[in-house]
N, C-alpha and C positions, 0 to 999 in steps of 0.2 A: 064428829065428821062422818060423812057417808060417801058412798061411791058417787052420788049425785052432786055433792058440793065440794068434793076434795080438790078438784082443779081450781075452783075459784077461791076457796077458803085457805088452802095450804100451798099449792104450787104457784099461785099468783099473788100470794101475800107479800106486802111490802116489808114486813118484819120477819125475823126467824120464827118458826112454828115448832112447838113441841107437840108431837102426836103420841098419845098413850093408847097403844093397841091392847085391848083387854077383852075378857069375856065375863058374863055375869056369874058363871059357876066357878071362877078362879079366885081362891082365897087370897093369894098374894096380891092379885089385882085389887081386891076390895081393900086390903091393907094400904095400898098405895094411893087410893082415892083421895083421902084428906091431904096427903103430901102434895099430890098434883094440884089440888084445889088451892092450896096455900101458895104454890109457885105461880099459878095463874094470877092470883091476887097481887103478889109481890112484884111481878114483872109486867103488870098491865101496861099496855102501850109500847113495851119494848120487845116482848115475846108473846106471840099468840099461843094459847094452850087449848088443846081439845082432846077428846077421847074418840076412839074408833072401835066399835064392837066387831071383833073378828068373825063371830058367827053370822052377823048380818051383812058383813062386807068381806066375804071370803076372797074375792078377786083382788081387793086392795092388799089384804094380808099376804096373798100369794105373790103379788107384784113386788112387794117390798121384803119378801123372804122372811116373814114373821113365822118362826117355827116354835118359839117358846114365848110365853107371856107371864107377867107383863113385859111388853116390849116398848121401849121409848125411842122414837126417832126424831131428831132435830132436823128440820128442813130449812135450808138457807138458799135463797135465790132459786127456789123451785126444785132443788135437788136434796136428797138425803145427805146431810153433812156428818152425822154421827148417830150410832145406834147403841143403846144400852139395854140389856136384858136382865130381868129379875127384880125382886124386891130389894130396896136399899134404903138407907137413911135419907131423911129430907136434905141434910147438909151435903150428902154425897151426890144426890140427884141435882141439887142446885149447882154444885161445883161443875158437874159435867155439862149441864145446860149452859151455864155461863161460858165455859170453855168453847163449846160447839157453836154457840151463838155469837161469840166474839164480844162479850160484854165485859 
């Protein structure tokens, strides 16, 4: 996701959206990449999943108070519903996403 498409892709989405705020230089972010990709595959059609590079979208990172990465925010009905920070197991991220998205 980028500043240009965030409104349409995230805030106006008809399903909950998991946004992975990351940076290319962040090792824990790289570690979480395959985990996030698996969640995107598993919840296709129920939860939209995307990544937002904080170096390229500093205003979005600032707006949503992203101070540590990786930072995961679940948006529901155009608003941040839940925020999780740091690397975690796939099962833990899945549980948190399901809870925040109401699945």
